[in-house]
N, C-alpha and C positions, 0 to 999 in steps of 0.2 A: 449372309443375305437374310436368313430368317431372324437373326438377332436384330438387324436393322429394322425389319418389318415389325418385330415385337415392340421395339422401343418406340416407333412411331405410333403404334396402336395404343400403347400405354400413355404416351404424350397426348394423343387425341382424346382418350377417355378422361384424363385428368382435367383437360380444358373444358370438356363437355359437361362434366358432372362435379358439382360442389361436394356431393356425398363421397365420391371416389377420392377427391383430394383430402377431405377432412378425415375420413376413416382409414384410408390406406397409406397416406403419405405424411400425416401430421400426428399420428398416434392417438387420435380421439376414438378409442375403441368403444366408448359408450354411445357413440353416435350410431343410431340404428334407423333403418327405413321406417319401421312402424311408429317409432316415437317422434322422429324429427322430420318426417316427410313434409308436413305443412310449413314448418319453418324454412326448410331448404327450398321448397316450391316457391315460397314468397320471395326469397332472396334471388332465385334464378329468374323470376318473372321480369319481363321488360317494363312492367309498370313503374312509373317514376316516383310515386309517393307510397311508401310502405310503412305500415304501423304494425309492429310485432309485439304483442303484449302477452308475455308468458311468465310463469313463476320463476323465482330464483332457483338456482341449482339445476336448470334445464339445459345447460351448455349453450345458452343463447349468445353469450358474449364470445365464447371460444369459436363458435361457428360464424357469428355475424361480424365480429370485429377482428378476427385473426384469419380464419380460413377464407372468408368471403373476399376481403380486399386482395389477398394473394390470388384467388381465383379470377377476380376482375382483371388484375394486371397480367396474368398469364394469357388472357384473351385479348387484352388491349393494353400494351405496355406504355402507351402515351397518356393514360388516364391521370388525373389529378384528384387525389382522394384526401379528404379530411376525416380523421377519426376524432370524434368529439365525445366528451363525457362530463359528468358533474365536476370532476376534478381532473386537472391536467395530468396529475401523477397516474391516474387510472389509464388514461389514453396512452401515456408513455410506456406503461407496462404492456399494453397490447402491442405497441410497436417493437418493444424489446423481444417479445415472443415471435413476432413476424420476422424480424431480422434473423433470429435463430433458425427458423424454418427455411428461409431463403438461403442460408448458408449450409443447409444439410446436403449430404452427399446425394440423397435420392433426387431432390429437385434440381440440383446442379447437373446431375448426369442426364436429366431429361431436357433442361432448358438453358444450360450454361450458367456461367457466373452472373450473379445479380449485383454484387457489391461494387459501389463506385466511391469516389472521394466524398460524396455527400451521403454519409451513413451515420447519422447523429441520433441523439436522444429524442429529438423532436421532429426529425424529418429524414427521409431517405430518397434517393433517386436510383432507379434500377438501370443496369447497363443495357437492357433491351430497349430502352426508350430511343425513338428515332426522330422525335421532334425537339426543337429548342423551345423550352417553356420556362417561365420564371418560377412557377410553382413546382415543388417537388412531386415525386410520385405519390408519397404519403406524407402528410403533415398531421400533427396531433394538437389538440386544443382542449379547453375546458370552459365551463360556464364562467362568464366574466371576462374571458379573453376575446379579443377581436382580431381579425385578419384583414386590415385595411388594404385595399388594392389587390387582394388575392381573389382568384376565381377557381371554383372546383367543379368537377364533373360529377362527383359523388361525395355526399356527406353522410357519415354514419354516426348517428346520435345514440350513444349507449348509456342506459341508466342515468338519464339527466336528473331524475328525481330520486330522493331518498327521504327517510323520515326527518332528516335534518333540514331539508329545504322545501318540505311540503306541508309543514304544520301550521303555516299562516298564509293568508292570501298574498301578503307582500312578498314573501320568499318564493312562493309558487310563481308569482308574476315575473320575477327576475329570470326564471328559467324560460318562461314563455317569451319574454323579450329577447333573450339570447337566440331562441329558435327563429324568431322573426328576423333578427339581424342576419342569421345564417342564410335565410332564403334570399337575401340580397346579394350574397357572394356565390350563390349556386348558379351555374349556367342555366339558361332558360329551359333547355331540354335535359338538365341534369337530374340525378336521382338522389332523393333524401330518404334515408331509412331510419326510422325511430324504433329502437329496441328497448323494452323496459318492462317494469312491473308497476301496477297501480298502487298509489299510496294515499290519495285523497281525491275528492271530486274536483279540486282546484288544480291538480297537477297537469303537466303538459299533455299527457295522454287524454285526460278528460277534456282539455281544451280542444285538442285536435278532433276528437269525436264529436264535439259540439259545433266547432267553428271551421272545420277543414275546408269546406267549400269556399268560404270567404277568404281564408288565409292563403290557400294555395292557388286558387283560381282554376283548379282542376275539377272535372266532373267526378261524381262518386265512383264511377266505374274505374277510375284511374287511381283510386286509393285502395291498396291491398291491406286488409285487416285480418290478422289471425290471432286467436286466443288459444289455439290448440297446441298442446305439448304438455 
């Protein structure tokens, strides 16, 4: 009896706290409350437009593009999530790590088997899904790729900009155009999270800081911005 109660308590704590999931079940021992509280608070917030601008090496991608989508699906297994990055290969790497965690004994013991027949390099569907949807649970993409006819509840844009695509206005504009396109495949009440590091005044983060009211149609209070970490 106590064992069942303990399991339910752990399951509840894992679904409630992104920090518990990341630090206790995913091996991210360097994730600490003092350092990562602003980042985790931003991700857990119900605000639908989130801009997280932090330095490289701060575990922003591990938390935001690996732990966070798992946490979202634990709380709502019917979500359709797009993990997007500068390069498709980067997004695919995140999904590969996600699949590894979803096949871990720890998470399976709490939530059951996740793996289904759709368990590929670029998309997965989890077994806990209860709705029939054409989009997978998680899909991956990159700048320059388009998902015509697809719709997502959450888009995670990780490190869209780098020195390679931020050194001219034309290259920077390509990333901005990609972001604008993604807004058209995001559900009206969906969440878009931008996680990255600044590289130039012309990059996407600079564009959002200047133009977010026009682009998103959301009031300033619905844009969560953090530069702490």
